C-alpha positions as CSV (number, residue, x, y, z in Angstrom):
1,X,-31.4,-15.8,-13.7
2,X,-29.1,-15.4,-10.7
3,X,-25.4,-15.1,-10.9
4,X,-22.4,-13.4,-9.5
5,X,-21.8,-9.8,-10.2
6,X,-18.3,-9.0,-11.3
7,X,-16.9,-5.5,-11.5
8,X,-13.7,-5.0,-13.4
9,X,-11.9,-1.8,-12.7
10,X,-8.7,-0.8,-14.6
11,X,-6.6,1.6,-12.6
12,X,-3.4,2.7,-14.3
13,X,-0.7,4.2,-12.1
14,X,3.1,4.3,-12.0
15,X,4.8,2.6,-9.1
16,X,5.4,6.0,-7.5
17,X,1.7,7.0,-7.9
18,X,0.5,3.6,-6.6
19,X,2.5,4.0,-3.4
20,X,0.3,7.0,-2.5
21,X,-2.7,5.9,-0.6
22,X,-6.0,5.7,-2.5
23,X,-9.4,4.9,-0.8
24,X,-9.9,2.1,-3.3
25,X,-7.1,0.2,-1.5
26,X,-9.4,-0.3,1.5
27,X,-11.7,-2.6,-0.4
28,X,-9.0,-4.0,-2.6
29,X,-7.1,-5.2,0.5
30,X,-10.1,-7.4,1.3
31,X,-11.4,-8.5,-2.1
32,X,-9.0,-7.9,-5.0
33,X,-8.0,-10.8,-7.3
34,X,-4.8,-9.8,-8.9
35,X,-4.5,-11.3,-12.4
36,X,-0.9,-10.1,-13.0
37,X,1.4,-8.5,-10.5
38,X,5.0,-8.2,-11.6
39,X,7.4,-8.6,-8.7
40,X,4.4,-8.9,-6.3
41,X,4.4,-5.1,-6.0
42,X,0.6,-4.6,-5.5
43,X,0.3,-7.8,-3.4
44,X,2.8,-6.4,-1.0
45,X,1.2,-3.0,-0.9
46,X,-2.3,-4.4,-0.2
47,X,-0.9,-6.6,2.5
48,X,0.6,-3.5,4.2
49,X,-2.9,-1.9,3.9
50,X,-4.5,-5.0,5.5
51,X,-2.0,-5.0,8.4
52,X,-2.4,-1.3,9.1
53,X,-6.2,-1.6,9.1
54,X,-6.1,-4.6,11.4
55,X,-3.6,-3.0,13.7
56,X,-5.6,0.2,13.9
57,X,-8.9,-1.5,14.7
58,X,-10.6,-0.3,11.5
59,X,-13.8,-2.2,10.8
60,X,-15.8,-2.9,7.7
61,X,-19.4,-2.6,8.6
62,X,-22.4,-3.9,6.5
63,X,-25.3,-1.7,5.6
64,X,-27.8,-3.8,3.7
65,X,-26.0,-5.1,0.6
66,X,-23.2,-2.6,0.9
67,X,-20.6,-1.7,3.5
68,X,-18.5,1.1,4.8
69,X,-15.2,1.4,6.6
70,X,-15.3,2.7,10.2
71,X,-11.9,4.4,10.5
72,X,-12.7,6.6,13.4
73,X,-10.6,4.7,15.9
74,X,-7.8,4.3,13.3
75,X,-7.6,8.0,12.5
76,X,-7.9,9.1,16.1
77,X,-5.1,6.8,17.1
78,X,-2.9,8.0,14.2
79,X,-2.1,4.4,13.4
80,X,-3.0,4.8,9.7
81,X,-1.1,7.3,7.5
82,X,-3.1,8.3,4.5
83,X,-0.2,9.9,2.9
84,X,1.4,6.7,1.6
85,X,1.1,3.0,2.2
C-alpha cells in the first residue's frame, strides 16, 4: 500500500523563544501547514525566513529522497542573521 507520509511535530515555545532562529524554520518556511496561528504570528515569522533565504541566494538541494540547505553564499554574504528572525 502506498500513501503519503505525514510527520507531525509539536514544538512549544513562547513568542520570545519563537523569535530566536531555529534550524527547523528552514524546512517549515517551505512546507509547514499551520493549523492554528493566533494573530498570524508564525506565518509572518516564516515569511520573513523565506524572504531572507531567497534574498541571500540559499538553495535547498535534493540528495536522493532527502534534501539539504546550501547556506554557504548566504552566510558568507552575511545576509542571514541566525540570531533572530
